[in-house]
C-alpha positions in Angstrom: -15.1 35.6 -2.9 -14.4 32.6 -5.2 -16.1 32.6 -8.6 -16.8 28.9 -9.6 -17.5 30.0 -13.2 -14.2 31.8 -13.5 -12.3 28.9 -11.9 -13.9 26.4 -14.2 -13.1 28.4 -17.3 -9.7 26.5 -17.3 -11.1 23.3 -15.9 -9.0 21.0 -18.2 -5.7 22.6 -17.1 -6.7 22.7 -13.5 -7.8 19.1 -13.4 -4.7 17.5 -14.9 -2.5 17.9 -11.8 -5.3 16.6 -9.6 -5.6 13.4 -11.6 -1.8 12.9 -11.7 -1.7 13.4 -8.0 -4.4 10.9 -7.2 -2.9 8.4 -9.6 0.0 8.0 -7.2 -2.3 7.1 -4.3 -2.2 3.3 -3.9 -5.3 2.8 -1.7 -7.5 -0.1 -2.8 -10.6 0.0 -0.5 -10.4 3.0 1.7 -13.2 3.6 4.2 -13.2 7.4 4.0 -11.7 9.7 1.4 -11.5 13.4 2.2 -11.1 16.2 -0.3 -9.9 19.3 1.5 -10.6 22.3 -0.6 -13.0 20.6 -2.9 -13.8 23.7 -5.0 -16.8 23.3 -7.3 -16.8 19.6 -6.8 -16.0 18.6 -10.4 -12.9 16.7 -9.3 -14.4 15.4 -6.0 -16.8 13.3 -8.0 -13.9 11.4 -9.6 -12.9 10.2 -6.1 -16.3 8.6 -5.6 -16.0 7.0 -9.0 -12.5 5.5 -8.1 -13.5 4.3 -4.7 -17.2 3.7 -4.8 -17.2 1.9 -1.5 -15.8 4.8 0.4 -17.5 7.6 2.3 -16.4 10.8 0.4 -16.0 13.9 2.7 -15.7 17.3 1.0 -14.8 20.6 2.5 -14.2 24.1 1.2 -13.9 27.5 2.9 -16.0 29.2 0.1 -19.8 29.1 0.4 -20.0 29.7 -3.4 -17.8 26.7 -4.2 -19.7 24.5 -1.8 -22.9 25.5 -3.4 -21.5 24.7 -6.8 -20.3 21.3 -5.5 -23.7 20.5 -3.9 -25.3 21.3 -7.3 -23.2 18.5 -8.7 -24.4 16.1 -6.1 -21.3 16.3 -3.9 -22.0 16.2 -0.2 -19.8 19.2 0.6 -19.7 21.5 3.5 -18.2 24.9 4.4 -15.2 24.5 6.6 -11.6 25.6 7.3 -8.8 23.2 6.6 -6.8 24.6 9.6 -9.4 23.2 12.0 -10.2 20.0 10.2 -9.1 16.7 11.9 -9.1 13.2 10.4 -11.5 10.6 11.8 -10.3 7.2 12.8 -11.6 5.8 9.4 -9.9 8.4 7.2 -7.7 6.4 4.8 -7.2 8.9 2.1 -6.7 12.7 2.3 -6.4 14.8 -0.9 -5.7 18.5 -0.8 -5.2 20.0 -4.3 -4.1 23.6 -4.9 -5.2 24.7 -1.4 -2.3 24.8 1.0 -0.6 27.7 -0.7 -3.3 29.9 0.8 -2.6 28.5 4.4 0.3 30.1 6.3 2.2 27.5 8.2 0.6 24.6 6.4 3.8 22.5 7.0 2.6 22.1 10.6 -0.8 21.0 9.4 0.7 18.3 7.2 2.7 17.0 10.2 -0.4 17.1 12.4 -2.5 15.2 9.8 0.2 12.6 9.3 0.4 11.9 13.0 -3.4 11.7 13.3 -4.1 9.5 10.3 -4.5 5.7 10.9 -1.7 3.3 9.9 -1.5 2.8 6.2 -3.5 6.0 5.3 -2.5 8.1 2.3 -2.0 11.9 2.3 -1.7 13.5 -1.1 -1.1 17.2 -1.7 -0.4 19.5 -4.7 0.4 23.2 -4.7 1.2 25.7 -7.5 4.9 26.6 -7.5 5.0 29.4 -10.0 5.3 32.3 -7.6 8.6 33.4 -9.2 7.1 33.3 -12.7 6.5 36.5 -14.7 2.8 36.5 -14.0 3.4 36.9 -10.3 6.5 39.1 -10.5 4.6 41.6 -12.7 1.7 41.8 -10.2 4.1 42.4 -7.4 6.0 45.1 -9.4 2.7 46.9 -10.4 1.4 46.9 -6.8 4.7 48.2 -5.3 4.8 50.9 -8.0 1.3 52.1 -8.2 -0.9 50.5 -5.5 1.1 50.5 -2.3 -2.0 50.0 -0.2 -2.2 46.5 -1.6 1.3 45.4 -0.6 0.1 43.6 2.4 -2.0 41.3 0.2 1.1 40.0 -1.6 2.9 37.0 -0.4 6.5 35.7 -0.9 6.5 32.2 -2.3 4.3 30.3 0.3 5.3 26.8 -0.8 8.3 24.5 -0.4 10.1 22.5 -3.1 9.6 18.7 -3.3 12.5 18.0 -0.9 11.0 20.4 1.6 7.7 18.5 1.6 9.5 15.2 1.8 11.3 16.4 4.9 8.1 17.8 6.4 6.5 14.3 6.0 9.6 12.5 7.2 8.6 9.2 8.9 6.1 8.4 6.1 6.9 6.8 2.8 7.0 9.9 0.6 6.9 10.4 -3.2 7.6 14.1 -3.9 8.1 15.7 -7.3 7.5 18.8 -9.4 6.2 19.2 -12.9 6.1 22.3 -15.1 3.1 22.2 -17.5 3.3 24.1 -20.7 -0.3 25.1 -20.8 -1.9 26.3 -24.1 -4.4 28.9 -23.2 -7.1 30.3 -25.5 -8.6 33.7 -25.7 -7.6 37.3 -25.4 -5.5 38.1 -22.3 -5.7 34.5 -21.4 -3.0 34.7 -18.7 -4.8 37.6 -17.1 -8.0 35.6 -17.1 -6.2 32.6 -15.5 -4.7 34.5 -12.6 -7.9 36.5 -12.1 -9.6 33.3 -11.0 -6.9 32.5 -8.4 -3.9 34.7 -7.6 -5.6 38.0 -8.1 -8.7 37.2 -6.0 -7.4 39.1 -2.9 -6.6 42.2 -5.0 -10.0 42.1 -6.7 -11.7 41.9 -3.4 -9.8 45.0 -2.1 -10.7 47.2 -5.1 -13.9 48.7 -6.2 -15.0 48.2 -9.8 -13.3 51.3 -11.2 -10.0 50.6 -9.4 -10.1 47.0 -10.5 -10.6 48.1 -14.2 -7.6 50.4 -13.8 -5.5 47.7 -12.3 -6.4 45.2 -15.1 -5.8 47.9 -17.7 -2.2 48.4 -16.4 -1.5 44.7 -15.9 -2.9 43.4 -19.2 -0.2 44.8 -21.6 2.6 43.7 -19.2 1.3 40.1 -19.4 0.8 40.3 -23.1 4.5 41.2 -23.5 5.7 38.5 -21.1 3.3 35.9 -22.7 2.9 36.8 -26.3 -0.2 35.6 -28.1 0.6 33.2 -31.0 -0.5 33.5 -34.5 -3.3 31.0 -33.9 -4.7 33.0 -31.0 -3.3 30.8 -28.2 -0.8 31.6 -25.5 1.8 29.4 -24.0 1.8 29.6 -20.2 4.4 27.6 -18.2 3.0 26.6 -14.8 5.1 24.8 -12.2 3.4 22.6 -9.6 4.7 20.7 -6.6 3.4 17.3 -5.4 3.8 15.0 -2.5 2.1 11.7 -1.7 2.8 10.2 1.7 1.8 6.9 3.2 1.6 6.7 7.0 3.6 3.7 8.4 
């Protein structure tokens, strides 16, 4: 289950890659703009503001997120990106921090690029920090003390920028990566960050007592890897991978 409140606790940090991604989309008057994995809808609204003449289509697999998006006035619906297909008027597709959850998403990107109309834009961004201490520590803890959870852990599920450029070969592609040095506030800030995303499958598999024990073991490991500064903030490097393609 996705928790919109937990996800939005770091809304500023999560929104920056979205805006930098969409800024590379050169569409001027698209007919339909699609946000695949719209989350709580706070960023989808900016698509409608940029392209007020477009129909904005929003999709997310989480009923909780769709409900939060609808509360913001976004016409979102529950759906699976793996079965979504672009309509003939789809001129912009944005998928932000979604495809890392989808095995084989490279095939989806190829499929969408083939199906989109001439001149359409396809913009994607995925987190690329799976080799970072935050994820490595989770994997080590699971292998050491929670072996039943090993099946929930994934090796790095994303490509590097060149990989996505090759997947989208045939389109005009702009692919890059950025490591953001995020300044997080609060106690155990890195733990709270990954609780809203990477730790979701683990939280869902544990009861409340087991979850408290898991957090209790993980928290000091993350504090050591990401020490809290004298002003109470924590530096958290976070790599993200981007690709924007235009269909010929």
